[in-house]
C-alpha positions as CSV (number, residue, x, y, z in Angstrom):
1,E,135.9,163.2,9.6
2,K,134.0,160.4,7.8
3,L,134.8,157.6,10.2
4,R,137.2,156.1,7.7
5,L,139.2,153.1,8.7
6,I,142.9,154.2,9.2
7,F,144.5,150.9,10.0
8,V,143.8,147.3,11.2
9,G,145.7,145.5,13.9
10,S,146.9,141.9,13.7
11,V,144.3,139.2,14.5
12,Q,144.8,137.6,18.0
13,Q,143.6,134.3,19.1
14,E,142.0,135.7,22.3
15,Q,139.2,138.1,22.5
16,I,139.9,141.7,23.5
17,Q,138.6,142.4,27.0
18,C,139.6,146.1,27.4
19,L,141.3,149.0,25.6
20,A,143.2,152.1,26.5
21,V,145.0,154.8,24.5
22,C,148.2,156.7,25.5
23,G,149.5,159.0,22.7
24,K,150.1,156.9,19.7
25,L,150.0,153.6,21.6
26,V,147.0,151.4,22.0
27,F,146.9,148.9,24.8
28,A,144.6,145.9,24.7
29,G,144.0,143.2,27.3
30,Y,143.6,139.6,26.2
31,K,142.8,137.3,29.1
32,N,145.9,137.6,31.3
33,V,148.1,139.3,28.7
34,I,148.4,143.0,27.7
35,R,149.8,144.0,24.3
36,S,150.6,147.5,23.0
37,F,150.2,148.5,19.4
38,K,151.3,151.5,17.3
39,R,149.3,151.9,14.1
40,G,148.2,148.3,14.3
41,K,151.7,146.9,14.7
42,E,152.5,145.1,17.9
43,K,155.2,146.9,20.0
44,S,155.4,145.1,23.3
45,V,153.8,142.4,25.5
46,Y,153.1,142.6,29.3
47,R,152.8,139.3,31.1
48,G,152.3,138.5,34.7
49,H,148.6,138.6,35.5
50,E,147.1,135.3,36.7
51,G,143.5,136.4,36.2
52,E,141.8,138.0,33.2
53,V,142.6,141.7,32.7
54,H,139.4,143.8,32.6
55,T,140.6,147.4,33.2
56,L,143.5,149.4,31.8
57,L,144.5,153.0,32.7
58,P,147.6,154.8,31.3
59,L,149.1,157.1,33.9
60,G,152.0,159.2,32.5
61,S,154.8,156.8,31.7
62,F,153.0,154.0,33.7
63,L,150.2,151.6,32.8
64,L,147.8,150.4,35.5
65,S,146.0,147.1,34.9
66,V,143.4,145.3,37.0
67,D,142.4,141.6,36.7
68,D,139.4,139.6,37.9
69,R,141.4,138.3,40.9
70,N,141.6,141.9,42.2
71,C,145.3,142.2,41.5
72,I,146.5,145.6,40.4
73,R,149.8,146.0,38.6
74,I,151.6,149.2,37.7
75,W,153.8,148.8,34.6
76,D,156.7,150.9,33.6
77,M,156.1,151.5,29.8
78,R,159.7,152.3,29.1
79,E,161.2,149.3,30.8
80,Q,158.1,147.0,30.2
81,E,158.5,145.8,33.8
82,V,156.2,145.7,36.9
83,Y,156.8,148.9,38.9
84,G,154.3,148.2,41.6
85,L,151.9,145.6,42.8
86,L,148.7,146.2,44.8
87,E,146.4,143.4,46.0
88,L,143.0,144.2,47.6
89,N,140.6,142.0,49.4
90,A,137.9,141.1,47.0
91,A,135.5,140.3,49.8
92,T,135.5,143.8,51.0
93,F,136.6,145.8,48.0
94,L,136.2,144.3,44.5
95,V,137.5,146.8,41.9
96,S,135.0,147.5,39.2
97,C,136.4,150.7,37.6
98,V,139.4,153.1,37.9
99,T,140.3,156.6,36.9
100,H,142.9,159.3,37.6
101,P,141.5,162.5,39.0
102,N,143.0,165.6,37.3
103,T,145.8,167.4,39.2
104,Y,146.0,164.6,41.8
105,L,149.6,163.6,41.3
106,N,150.2,159.8,41.5
107,K,146.7,159.3,42.7
108,V,144.2,156.8,41.4
109,L,140.5,156.5,42.3
110,F,139.0,153.0,42.5
111,G,135.3,152.1,42.4
112,S,134.1,148.8,43.8
113,R,131.2,146.3,43.5
114,Q,130.6,146.9,47.2
115,G,129.7,150.6,46.4
116,Q,132.7,152.2,48.1
117,M,135.5,154.2,46.5
118,Q,139.2,154.4,47.5
119,L,141.8,157.0,46.6
120,W,145.3,155.5,46.4
121,N,148.8,156.8,45.9
122,V,150.2,154.3,43.4
123,R,153.8,155.4,43.8
124,T,153.9,154.7,47.5
125,N,151.1,152.1,47.5
126,K,149.2,153.9,50.3
127,L,145.5,154.3,50.8
128,I,144.7,158.0,51.1
129,Y,140.9,158.1,51.7
130,T,137.9,155.8,51.5
131,F,134.5,157.1,50.3
132,A,131.5,155.4,51.9
133,G,129.5,155.2,48.6
134,W,125.8,155.3,47.9
135,G,124.7,151.7,48.6
136,S,125.0,150.5,45.0
137,P,128.0,149.1,43.0
138,V,130.1,151.7,41.2
139,L,130.3,151.0,37.5
140,V,131.6,154.1,35.9
141,L,134.0,156.9,36.9
142,A,134.4,160.0,34.7
143,Q,136.4,163.2,35.4
144,S,134.4,166.4,35.0
145,P,135.8,169.6,33.6
146,A,135.8,171.0,37.1
147,V,138.8,170.1,39.3
148,D,137.9,167.8,42.3
149,V,134.5,166.9,40.8
150,M,134.0,163.3,39.7
151,G,131.1,161.8,37.8
152,I,130.0,158.5,39.1
153,G,127.6,156.0,37.6
154,L,125.9,153.4,39.8
155,E,124.3,150.0,39.1
156,S,121.0,151.5,40.5
157,G,120.9,153.9,37.6
158,A,122.0,156.9,39.7
159,V,124.4,159.5,38.3
160,I,126.4,161.3,41.0
161,M,128.4,164.5,40.9
162,H,130.8,164.2,43.8
163,N,133.5,166.5,45.2
164,L,136.5,164.4,46.1
165,R,138.2,167.1,48.1
166,Y,135.4,167.6,50.6
167,D,133.7,164.2,50.1
168,E,130.4,166.0,49.3
169,T,127.7,165.0,46.8
170,L,126.9,168.1,44.7
171,M,124.0,166.7,42.7
172,R,122.3,163.4,41.9
173,F,120.3,162.3,38.8
174,Q,118.3,159.1,38.3
175,Q,117.9,157.3,35.0
176,D,115.0,154.8,34.7
177,W,116.7,152.4,32.3
178,G,118.8,150.4,34.6
179,P,122.5,150.5,35.4
180,V,124.7,153.3,34.1
181,T,127.2,151.8,31.6
182,C,129.1,154.9,30.6
183,L,129.5,158.6,31.4
184,S,131.1,161.6,29.6
185,F,131.2,165.4,30.1
186,R,130.8,168.0,27.4
187,T,133.8,170.3,27.2
188,D,132.8,173.0,24.7
189,G,131.4,175.4,27.3
190,I,128.0,173.7,27.7
191,N,127.7,172.1,31.2
192,T,126.1,168.8,30.4
193,V,126.9,165.1,31.1
194,A,125.7,162.1,29.1
195,S,125.0,158.7,30.6
196,G,124.4,155.4,28.8
197,S,122.3,152.5,29.8
198,T,121.9,148.7,29.2
199,L,118.8,149.3,27.0
200,G,120.7,151.4,24.5
201,H,119.1,154.8,25.6
202,I,121.3,157.8,26.3
203,A,120.3,160.6,28.8
204,V,121.8,164.1,28.6
205,W,121.7,166.0,31.9
206,D,121.9,169.8,32.3
207,L,124.3,170.5,35.2
208,D,123.3,174.2,35.5
209,K,119.5,173.5,35.8
210,R,120.1,170.1,37.5
211,A,117.6,168.5,35.3
212,L,117.2,166.2,32.3
213,S,118.0,168.1,29.1
214,S,117.2,165.5,26.4
215,T,117.3,161.8,25.6
216,L,118.4,159.6,22.7
217,R,116.1,156.6,22.8
218,D,117.3,153.5,21.0
219,A,120.6,155.1,20.2
220,H,121.8,151.5,20.0
221,S,119.8,148.4,19.9
222,G,122.0,146.8,22.5
223,S,123.8,148.1,25.6
224,N,125.8,151.3,25.3
225,T,129.4,150.1,25.8
226,S,131.2,153.4,25.5
227,L,130.4,157.1,25.2
228,Q,132.8,160.0,24.8
229,F,132.5,163.7,24.0
230,L,135.2,165.0,21.7
231,A,137.3,167.8,23.2
232,S,135.9,171.3,22.8
233,Q,133.3,170.1,20.2
234,P,129.6,169.5,20.3
235,L,130.2,165.9,19.1
236,M,129.6,162.7,21.0
237,V,130.9,159.3,19.9
238,T,129.1,156.2,21.0
239,S,129.4,152.4,20.6
240,G,127.1,149.7,21.5
241,G,126.4,146.0,21.6
242,D,124.7,146.2,18.2
243,N,128.1,146.3,16.5
244,S,127.9,150.0,15.6
245,L,129.9,153.2,16.0
246,K,128.0,156.5,15.9
247,I,128.7,160.2,16.0
248,W,126.0,162.6,17.3
249,I,126.0,166.3,16.9
250,F,124.3,168.7,19.4
251,D,123.0,171.3,17.0
252,Q,119.2,171.2,17.4
253,S,117.2,174.2,18.5
254,D,116.2,172.5,21.8
255,G,119.8,171.5,22.5
256,S,119.3,167.9,21.7
257,A,121.4,165.8,19.4
258,R,121.0,164.1,16.0
259,L,122.9,161.4,14.3
260,L,125.7,162.7,12.2
261,R,127.6,159.7,11.0
262,S,127.6,156.0,11.8
263,R,129.5,152.8,10.9
264,C,127.5,149.7,11.4
265,G,127.7,146.0,10.9
266,H,125.2,143.2,11.6
267,S,123.8,143.4,15.1
268,A,122.9,139.7,14.9
269,P,124.8,136.9,13.3
270,P,124.6,136.9,9.4
271,T,123.1,133.7,8.0
272,R,123.5,134.0,4.2
273,I,126.2,135.6,2.1
274,R,126.9,135.8,-1.6
275,F,129.5,137.6,-3.8
276,W,127.8,139.8,-6.3
277,A,130.2,142.3,-8.0
278,R,131.8,141.3,-11.3
279,G,135.2,142.1,-9.9
280,G,134.6,139.8,-7.0
281,L,134.9,142.6,-4.5
282,G,131.3,142.9,-3.2
283,V,129.6,140.7,-0.6
284,L,125.9,140.7,0.0
285,S,125.0,139.6,3.5
286,A,121.7,138.9,5.3
287,G,121.5,138.4,9.0
288,L,119.2,137.6,11.9
289,D,118.9,141.4,12.6
290,N,116.5,141.6,9.7
291,S,118.9,143.6,7.5
292,L,120.5,143.1,4.1
293,R,123.9,144.7,3.8
294,T,126.7,145.1,1.3
295,F,130.4,144.9,2.1
296,A,133.5,145.5,0.1
297,I,136.5,143.3,0.7
298,N,139.1,145.7,-0.7
299,Q,138.0,149.0,0.9
300,D,136.2,150.1,4.0
301,V,133.8,152.7,2.6
302,Q,131.4,153.3,-0.4
303,M,130.1,149.8,-0.7
304,N,129.7,149.1,3.0
305,A,126.0,150.0,3.7
306,E,122.7,148.6,4.7
307,L,120.1,148.4,1.9
308,S,117.2,150.7,2.9
309,Q,113.8,149.2,3.7
310,G,112.1,152.6,3.6
311,S,111.4,155.1,6.3
312,V,111.4,152.5,9.1
313,T,113.3,154.8,11.5
314,R,110.8,157.6,11.2
315,K,107.9,155.1,11.6
316,S,109.5,153.5,14.7
317,R,109.7,156.9,16.4
318,K,106.1,157.7,15.7
319,K,104.9,154.3,16.9
320,G,107.4,154.1,19.8
321,V,108.7,150.7,18.8
322,K,112.2,149.4,17.8
323,V,113.3,149.7,14.2
324,E,113.8,145.9,13.9
325,T,110.1,145.2,14.5
326,L,109.2,147.2,11.4
327,K,111.8,145.5,9.1
328,L,111.2,142.5,7.0
329,P,111.7,139.1,8.7
330,S,115.1,137.4,8.5
331,V,116.2,136.2,5.0
332,V,116.2,132.4,4.5
333,D,117.5,132.5,0.9
334,L,118.8,135.2,-1.5
335,H,120.2,135.4,-5.0
336,A,121.9,138.3,-6.8
337,E,122.6,138.8,-10.5
338,D,124.4,142.0,-11.6
339,T,123.8,141.7,-15.3
340,R,121.0,144.4,-15.3
341,A,121.7,145.9,-11.9
342,R,121.6,149.5,-13.1
343,E,118.4,149.1,-15.1
344,W,116.1,147.3,-12.5
345,D,116.0,145.2,-9.4
346,S,118.8,142.6,-9.3
347,V,118.4,140.8,-5.9
348,V,115.5,138.6,-4.7
349,T,115.1,137.4,-1.2
350,C,112.9,134.9,0.6
351,H,112.0,135.6,4.2
352,A,110.9,133.5,7.2
353,S,107.1,133.3,7.6
354,L,106.5,135.9,4.8
355,G,104.1,135.2,2.0
356,S,106.0,137.2,-0.6
357,A,109.6,137.4,-1.9
358,R,111.1,140.8,-2.2
359,T,113.2,142.4,-4.9
360,W,116.0,144.8,-4.2
361,H,117.8,147.5,-6.3
362,L,121.5,146.9,-5.5
363,H,122.7,150.0,-7.4
364,N,120.4,152.3,-5.4
365,R,120.9,150.3,-2.2
366,C,117.2,150.1,-1.4
367,I,114.3,147.7,-1.4
368,G,112.7,147.2,-4.8
369,K,109.2,147.9,-6.1
370,H,107.9,144.4,-6.3
371,K,106.4,141.9,-4.0
372,L,106.5,138.5,-5.7
373,V,103.5,136.6,-4.3
374,S,102.4,133.1,-5.3
375,R,99.1,132.7,-7.0
376,H,98.4,130.0,-4.4
377,Y,99.1,132.2,-1.4
378,E,95.5,132.9,-0.5
379,S,94.2,129.4,-1.1
380,E,97.1,127.3,0.2
381,A,99.3,129.8,2.1
382,A,102.2,129.2,-0.3
383,M,105.3,130.9,1.0
384,P,108.6,131.3,-0.9
385,Q,111.4,129.1,0.5
386,C,114.1,129.3,-2.2
387,C,114.9,131.6,-5.2
388,T,117.1,132.1,-8.1
389,I,117.6,134.8,-10.9
390,T,118.4,133.9,-14.5
391,A,121.8,134.8,-15.9
392,C,120.2,137.5,-18.0
393,G,118.7,139.1,-15.0
394,N,115.2,139.2,-16.4
395,F,113.4,136.5,-14.5
396,A,113.2,135.1,-10.9
397,V,112.1,131.6,-10.1
398,L,110.7,130.8,-6.7
399,G,110.2,127.5,-4.9
400,M,107.2,127.5,-2.6
401,S,106.5,125.7,0.7
402,T,103.5,123.9,-0.9
403,G,105.6,122.4,-3.8
404,H,104.7,125.0,-6.4
405,L,107.4,126.4,-8.7
406,E,106.7,129.9,-10.2
407,M,108.4,132.4,-12.4
408,F,108.3,136.2,-12.2
409,N,109.6,139.1,-14.3
410,M,112.2,141.1,-12.4
411,Q,111.5,144.3,-14.3
412,S,107.7,144.4,-13.9
413,G,107.2,142.0,-11.1
414,L,104.5,140.2,-13.1
415,H,103.8,136.4,-12.8
416,R,105.2,134.7,-15.9
417,G,104.3,131.1,-15.5
418,E,104.2,128.0,-13.3
419,F,106.0,124.7,-13.6
420,G,104.0,121.5,-13.3
421,Q,100.3,120.8,-12.9
422,P,98.8,121.1,-10.4
423,R,102.2,121.6,-8.7
424,A,105.9,120.8,-9.3
425,H,106.5,118.7,-6.2
426,S,104.3,117.1,-3.6
427,K,106.3,118.7,-0.8
428,C,108.3,121.8,0.0
429,V,110.7,123.0,-2.7
430,R,114.1,123.5,-1.1
431,G,116.3,124.4,-4.1
432,V,115.9,125.9,-7.6
433,V,118.5,126.8,-10.2
434,V,118.4,127.9,-13.9
435,D,121.0,127.0,-16.5
436,A,123.1,129.6,-18.3
437,V,121.0,129.9,-21.4
438,N,117.5,129.8,-20.0
439,M,116.7,126.3,-21.4
440,E,116.2,124.2,-18.2
441,V,115.1,124.7,-14.6
442,F,116.1,122.3,-11.9
443,S,114.2,122.0,-8.6
444,G,114.9,119.9,-5.5
445,S,112.3,119.0,-2.9
446,A,111.6,117.3,0.4
447,D,109.8,114.6,-1.7
448,H,113.2,113.0,-2.5
449,T,113.3,114.1,-6.1
450,V,115.2,116.5,-8.3
451,K,113.3,117.5,-11.4
452,C,114.3,119.1,-14.7
453,W,111.8,121.5,-16.4
454,S,111.6,123.2,-19.7
455,F,112.2,126.9,-19.1
456,H,109.8,128.0,-21.9
457,Q,107.1,125.3,-22.1
458,K,107.1,124.7,-18.3
459,H,106.7,121.0,-18.6
460,L,108.7,118.2,-17.0
461,L,111.7,116.9,-18.9
462,H,113.4,114.5,-16.4
463,S,113.2,113.4,-12.8
464,I,116.0,112.1,-10.6
465,P,114.9,110.0,-7.6
466,L,117.0,110.3,-4.4
467,S,117.2,108.3,-1.3
468,S,116.8,111.3,1.0
469,A,115.1,114.7,1.0
470,V,116.9,117.6,-0.6
471,A,118.2,120.2,1.8
472,Q,119.6,122.8,-0.7
473,M,121.2,123.1,-4.1
474,V,124.0,125.0,-5.6
475,Y,124.7,125.3,-9.4
476,H,127.9,126.0,-11.4
477,R,126.6,127.4,-14.7
478,D,129.9,127.1,-16.6
479,S,130.4,123.4,-15.9
480,S,126.7,122.5,-15.7
481,M,127.4,120.8,-12.3
482,L,124.6,120.8,-9.7
483,A,125.6,120.1,-6.0
484,I,122.8,118.7,-3.9
485,A,122.9,118.5,-0.1
486,C,120.6,115.9,1.4
487,D,119.1,115.3,4.8
488,H,121.2,112.2,5.3
489,F,124.4,114.5,5.3
490,K,125.6,113.3,1.9
491,V,126.4,115.7,-1.0
492,L,125.5,114.6,-4.5
493,V,126.9,116.1,-7.7
494,V,124.7,115.9,-10.8
495,D,125.8,116.5,-14.4
496,T,122.8,118.5,-15.7
497,D,123.8,117.7,-19.3
498,T,123.5,113.9,-18.8
499,K,121.0,114.1,-15.9
500,R,123.2,111.6,-13.9
501,I,124.7,111.6,-10.4
502,V,128.4,111.7,-11.1
503,R,129.8,112.2,-7.5
504,I,128.7,111.3,-4.0
505,F,130.6,112.9,-1.1
506,R,130.4,111.4,2.4
507,G,132.1,112.7,5.5
508,H,129.8,115.3,7.3
509,S,128.4,114.0,10.5
510,G,125.9,116.9,10.8
511,R,123.5,118.8,8.6
512,V,125.2,120.4,5.5
513,T,124.6,124.1,6.0
514,D,126.0,125.5,2.7
515,M,128.1,124.7,-0.4
516,A,130.1,126.7,-2.8
517,F,131.8,125.9,-6.2
518,S,135.2,127.4,-7.0
519,P,135.1,129.7,-10.1
520,D,136.7,127.1,-12.3
521,G,134.3,124.4,-11.1
522,R,137.1,122.1,-10.0
523,W,136.4,122.3,-6.2
524,L,133.3,122.1,-4.1
525,V,133.5,123.5,-0.6
526,T,130.9,122.3,2.0
527,S,130.2,123.3,5.6
528,G,128.2,121.4,8.2
529,M,126.9,121.5,11.7
530,D,129.7,119.2,12.7
531,C,131.9,122.4,12.6
532,S,133.9,121.2,9.6
533,I,134.7,122.9,6.3
534,R,135.6,120.4,3.6
535,T,137.0,120.9,0.1
536,W,136.3,118.2,-2.5
537,D,138.1,117.8,-5.8
538,L,135.4,117.1,-8.5
539,P,137.7,115.5,-11.2
540,S,139.1,112.9,-8.8
541,G,136.1,112.7,-6.5
542,R,138.3,112.9,-3.4
543,L,138.6,115.1,-0.3
544,I,141.6,117.3,-0.6
545,D,141.2,119.6,2.5
546,S,139.3,119.5,5.7
547,F,139.5,121.5,9.0
548,L,137.4,122.3,12.0
549,V,136.3,125.7,13.2
550,E,135.1,126.7,16.7
551,S,131.6,127.6,15.6
552,A,129.8,125.9,12.8
553,A,129.7,127.8,9.5
554,T,126.2,128.8,8.4
555,S,127.0,130.1,4.9
556,L,129.8,129.9,2.3
557,A,130.6,132.0,-0.8
558,F,133.6,131.7,-3.2
559,S,134.7,135.0,-4.8
560,P,134.4,135.1,-8.6
561,T,138.1,135.5,-8.9
562,G,138.9,132.6,-6.7
563,D,141.0,134.7,-4.3
564,F,138.8,134.3,-1.2
565,L,136.3,132.0,0.5
566,A,133.8,133.9,2.7
567,S,132.0,132.3,5.6
568,T,129.6,133.1,8.4
569,H,129.3,131.3,11.7
570,L,126.9,130.6,14.5
571,D,126.8,133.3,17.1
572,D,129.4,135.4,15.3
573,L,128.7,138.9,13.9
574,G,131.6,138.8,11.5
575,I,132.2,137.6,7.9
576,F,135.4,135.6,7.7
577,L,137.6,135.6,4.6
578,W,139.8,132.7,3.8
579,S,142.7,133.2,1.4
580,N,143.3,130.7,-1.4
581,K,146.9,129.7,-0.9
582,T,147.2,127.9,-4.2
583,L,147.3,131.2,-6.0
584,Y,150.5,132.4,-4.5
585,S,152.4,129.3,-3.1
586,H,152.8,125.7,-3.8
587,V,150.2,123.6,-1.9
588,S,150.1,119.8,-2.0
589,L,146.6,118.7,-3.0
590,R,147.0,115.0,-2.5
591,P,143.7,113.2,-1.6
592,L,143.1,112.7,2.1
593,P,142.3,109.2,3.4
594,I,138.7,108.3,3.8
595,D,139.0,108.1,7.6
596,H,140.7,111.5,7.8
597,A,139.8,113.3,11.1
598,P,140.0,117.1,10.6
599,S,141.7,119.2,13.2
600,L,140.8,122.6,14.7
601,L,142.3,125.4,12.8
602,D,144.6,127.7,14.8
């Protein structure tokens, strides 16, 4: 009804290649293995394929599977054994899709990359009939409400209605958006069929008039991976390569559909995440899809949403462009402070190649009223590169590409001062933090310095010279510890009370991408482009944990309660949660040797 999450299956090491449902059982293909699940719990495993399984088809008490070596296996679900085996010559008939025609007992229809179709009796392993095809690879087969009539989607973009009994083409449609990726027939008395495309558009065809009925342009920003009408309802469920699941309802006066409900994640890899809720349950995430989203780690609804950037969807329809082109550029830095989240804007973001920082109202889940623009934007093209919000939630401090450091009021958006004359740094400011009581501001720059400024008088209090340019900074307000990642791959820890470097951590062989303090300030977790995630113990100054991941982490965030560490990774749409095992089991935290070589985590 509301696209609520019912259950989550166990995490597998291999990627899911295909899915099929039979009653309460869900079948999933992982490389050359098939697993069945019931309400997320694994029930059985089917092994025997030598190639990767790409198609699954439940057929009564049997399961048919096809792998990339053109081997077809029929499994007995009750005995979990191979009932039949069928091997076809890939040179003449490479299976691309499969379906079971209604009322055709023990019959299965195969489509091929060569464009032909074959009807087989899977119980006797006999070929019944071969359909010549239409000169283009068959990608999709869908059973129509009418017996003997099959919907066929071709790589050429053609949608064919074909009578299997008489081997006769009844009608043909042509979509102009490339290959047909999915087909589904409406079954509530309206004779229409919907087809998906690689561009994300959906076409709805009127079978009575033999014409195009309506279109859903940019239904998904990526290819349509699946499309299905719900039985006897004017509802259509679609999924796409943009990491979204949508329900469309056909209730418009012209017979077209509108979006009813949707569940979406990032359509491009997230690059910056931060916990923001006091209870440690909310995650704020920005991605390369130009969106800013909130997620809840303890529930699937309510907090999971994209922060609105205005009426970009309506504007995109009027201009005929994609929604992403009207959104703000991707976020390069963000900071959230929920102290005054209900009163005014509580999030500030810096964007790539954008001359202003933007504020956001987290409680209303929308973009804020203010654009924070540097006074030096027109004269020197000063662009925000880093940002922070004070603990009271009243002020935002921005570091500029020109070396300027400026402060703004979060409630009014007004400029409230500038640090240093004529500028704070001679080069780009890459990190800025404010202490817990609004007394001191620390800024790090590409000019190899970290400077301490008076929050109220805006003058310089202290300067710490470094041997390398600052890449980024993270501050732990309770312990007054400032972590600085440098361009020479070292991590420095500065005690902001004494203004001295108290720890130097070496070990990363690539650029440090992000850092996160544990809530008690005892640990510092770092990630780098060397695909390692390392945990440093601050009191002892030693490495206590290190492991490798398949894809380098781009951002880290420790939950305020210390339960979880969240991470994002290159070319991955998900946000990963790592559990803190020290909270519920005994874990040895002996320091690791200096020459410790981390291993890939299973």
